[in-house]
N, C-alpha and C positions, 0 to 999 in steps of 0.2 A: 744569530744566523737568520732567524725569521724576520728580524727588523731590516736586515740588509736586503733580503728578497723583496720585502714590501717597498723599500726605497727604490730598488731597481724597477719594479713594476710601475711605481708612480712616475719615475723619470721617463719610462717608455710611453706611458699615457700622455705625459706632458709634451714629449717630442712629437708623438703622433697627433696630438691635439693641435700643436703649433703648425705642424706640417699641413694638416687638414685645413686649418684656418687660413694659412697662406695660400694654399691651392684654391680654396673657395674664394678668397679675395682676388686672386689672379684671374680666375674664371669669371667672376662677377665684373672685374675691370675690363676683361676682354669683350664680354657681352655688351657692356656699356659703351666701350669704344666702337664696337661694330655698329651698334644702334646709332651712335652719333655720326659715324661716317656715312651710314645709309641715309640719314636725314640730310647731312650736308651735301651729298651728291645727288639728292632728289632733283629731277629736272624742274625748271621754272619756264613756263611758256614765254615765247618772245612776243613783245609788243609789236604790232604792225609798223613797218618803217614809216608809213605816212604820218604817224603820231609825232614824229620828230621834226616835221616841216612846219615852219612858222610863217605868219603872214608876210614878213619882210624877206623871206627866202628868195634869192635870185636864181639859185642853181642847187641841185642835189644829185647824189648818186647812192643807190642802194645795192649792196653786194651781199649775197646769201650763199653760204657754203653748206650743202646738205651732205650727209654721210655717203649717199650713193652717187654724188656728183664728183667724179674723179678729177675732172679738169679744175673745178673750183677749189677742191681740197689741195691740189698741187699748187695752184696759183696763190692761194692765201698763205700756205706754208712757206713758199718762196719769199713772199713779201714780208711776212712776220719775222723771218730770220735775217733780213737784210741789215747790214751794219748801219746803214743810213737811218733806219727806223729805231734800232736798238739804242743808238747813241742819244736819241731824244727822249728815252724813257727816264723819268726821274729816278736817281739812284743815290745811295749814300756816298758821301764824299770819298773819292778815290776808288770807288767800285764801278764796275761796268756790268751790263746785262749781256749774257751769252745765250744764244739759242741757235742750234743747227737746223737746217731745213728738214732733216728727218724728224727731229724732236718737235719742231713746229707743226709738221703734218700730223704727228701722233696726238698733239694737244688739240688740234682742230677736230680730228676724228673723235677724240674723247669727249669733247664738249659740244659737238655739232648736233643740230644745225647752229651755225654761227652767222650773225648778221652784223654788217657794218654800214653805217649811214654817214655820209659826208655832206656837209652843208656849206654854201657860200651865202653871206649876207653883206649888204652895203657896209663899208668901213667908214671911219670918221674922215679920212682924207679923200680928196677928189679922185675918182677912178679906182679906189682901193676896195678890197673885199676882206671881210673877216671870215675865218674858217671855224668850223665846229665838226666834231666827230663823236660818234657813240658806237661802241662795240657791245653787242649783246650775245650771251651764250646760253645754251639750253641746259646742258648737264654740268654738274659740279659747280654751279654758280654760287651756292652758299659757301662751299669750301674755298673756292678761289676768292670770293668776296671777303672772307675773313683775312686771308693772306694779303690781299690787295689793300685792304684798309690799314692793316698794320704797316705794310710796306710804304704806303702813301704818307701816313702820319710821320714815320721816321724820316723818309726822304724829304718831305715838305719841311719838317722841323730843321733839318740840316740846311735847307735853302732859305730858312727864315720866312716861310710862307705862312699865311693865315689859314687855319683850318676851322671849320665850324660844322654844325649839323643843321640840315633843313629838311624837316618832315621825314626823318629817317635816312636821309642821304648824307654821306660824308662829303663835304666840299672843301676845296682849298684854292686860294688865290696866290699865285706865285709873285715874286717881287716885280716881274715885268708886266703884271696885270692879267695874265692868262688864268683861266679857271679849269679846275679838275673836279670830277665828281664820281662817286660810286653810289648807285642806288639799285638795290635788288640785284638783278643779273645784268645791269647796264653800267658800262664804264665810259665816262664822258670826258671830253676835253674841248675847250672853246677859247677863242680870242676875246669874246665878250663875256663878262661875268654874268650877265642877265640870262644867258642861254641855259645854264644849268638849272636854275629854279623853274624855268618854263618847261623844260623837259621832264623834271620831276612831277610837276603838276599834270602834264599830259599822260605820263605813265600811270599816275594815280587814277585819273579819269578813265583811262582805257581799262585798267584792272576792274574798276567798278562796273563798267559797261559789260565786260565779259562775264561778270557774275550774275547779271540780270537774267531771269528765266526767259525761255523762248528763243526762237532763231534770231541771230544777230545780222544786221546789215553790215556790209563792208565799211570800214572806218573812212570817213570823208577827210580828205586832205585839207588842212587849214592853210591854204595858199592862195595866191592871186589866180584869177580865172584863166589867164593865158598859160600859166604854169600847170594848172590842173588839166587844161585841155591837152597840153603836150604829154602829160603823164597818161591821160586817158587813151592815147593811141598805142600804148605799150601793153605787152602781155605781162601781167603782174606775176605770173608763174616763172618767168625767166630769172636766172640767178643774178644778172647785172642789169640794172635799169638806171637811166640818168636823164635829166632834163634841165634846161636853162633858158632863161629869157635873154633878150638882146637889147633891153631898154637902156642899159648902162655900158654898152660896148663889150658885153661878155664874150661874143664870138671873136671879136678882134683880140681880146685878151687870150682866148684859147689858141688862136692861130699864132700869136706872138711866142708861144711856147715851142713852136717848131723851129728847127735850125734855119738860119738864113740860107737862101738859095732860090733857084728858079721855081721849084714846086710851090714854095710858100708865096712867092711873088705872084704866080699865076692864080693861086687860090684867092689871094687878096683882090686881084683884078677881076675875078669871076663874079664878084658881088656877094660872096659868101658872108662877109662881115657887114654888109650894108644894113642900114636901119630897116629896110623893107623885108628883111628876114626877121620875123617876129620871135620865133623860138626854135629850139633844137631839142628833140627827144631821141633817145636811143636805147637799144637793148643788145645784150650779148647772150648767146646760147651755145653751149658746148655741143660738138658733134662727135667728139671722142675725148681722150684724156689730154690732148694737146691743142686741138684746133677748135675754132668757134665760128659762128655766123654773126656778123654785125649788121644791125638794121638801124638806119637813121631816118628821122622824120624832120624835115625842114619846113616849118610853116611860114609862108610868105604873105605879104600884105595883099597881093592880088594874083590872079592866075597868069597874067602876062609876064610878071617878073619871075614867077615860078618856072615858066617855060624857058625864059632866058637863062636862068640859073642852071636848069637841067642841061641845056646845050653847052654852056661854058664848062660845067663840071665834067661832062662827058668827054670833052676835048682834053681836059687835064688828065683824066683817068687813062685815056688812050695814050697820051704822050709819055706818061711815066708808069705804064703798066709793069715793066720789068723791074723798076726800082721800088715800086710801092709795096708796103706791107700787106696790101689788100689784093685779093684774087677774085676773079669772076664778078667784077663790079657790074651791078645792074641798077638802072634808075628809071623810075616811073612816077607819073603824077597821080595823086590821090586827093579826093575832096576838092579837086579843081586847083587849089593853091598850096597843096602840101607836096613837097618833093620827097619821095621815098627812095632811099639808097640802100642797097643790099650788097654785102661783100663777105668773102671768107677770109678769116685771119688764121694763118698757120703758126704753130709754135707760140701760142698766146702767152704762156707764163714767161718765156724768155723775152718776148717783145715788151711785155709790161714791166718787168724788172729793169730792162735796159732803159725804158722811158723814165722810170722813177730815178734811176741813177743820174740820168741827164738833168732831170728837173730839180733834184734835191738841192744842188748848190744855189738855185735861184730862189729858195724859200724865204730869204730875208728881204726880197724886193717888195715895195709897198703894195703892188697890185697882185701879189701871189695868192 
């Protein structure tokens, strides 16, 4: 009888010991998982967008969505969920990427501030341009980076792309010669394969500069002087900034994206695309969660041409005031030969998504 009692006691001790061990293991695992998640979602500072501009850059656009900027959160969410963009994301064979506008906005808010840099560089063909883009996120970048790396490796493998490592960056070259890259909190894509290593080097340089003691001067853009001058007229605090040169007919290319019709013909006749227009710079700033103010700076070769262009564009604005997407258009001359154009844009997210839907079918054209 005493032996049976001892055996029961031993079994109870064994059961309680196993239970305690399992509970201890689960608690330790939960704590470890919590620590890992906290580390993975730790924010990584964004590199200034100027770092991604190269000496050969002809045009660029910087877009920044901050948590308190309701207009930009709405706009980026609408764009990110567009079927036109999702269909271009590399996916496993037979799979498709799904993302609703609501979920896209949640992701933007979760990772904000979010920064997008778009670049145009001279292409190999006459009059053509190569594109490049880098998306940078602040929060959860380590977590999303792990997921994106795995996803890109699997997707690239299915597409028979070549993957490799470059100074900690995962890079891939697709069969059609386009390049993809993931480095820290930056997700990159480019028509030219040389762009990704350049960007990685610039990020490394900027990280090292940020770690140096003492106050830091603003990062200087590594670009042509005229492009830097166009950027210098803009307010770097605004969420959307863009600039382009006109040495290779960039403004004519930009205008060619408009639908055919009288407004486009009048803008062409106004001299807007003439070589005497040196550069274009612009900025967008939200005034509520739907509307924004657009400001453009057109640098001309001389003051007389700037005055002629002002007169011609004023006539176009008056003639098509009711049909134009711009309201309260105002034009003034600054610095003698710089034409400043200010206008209000209503329902910006809807107008931008409509424009993207119109432009996406044209993406395969040589000069796109």
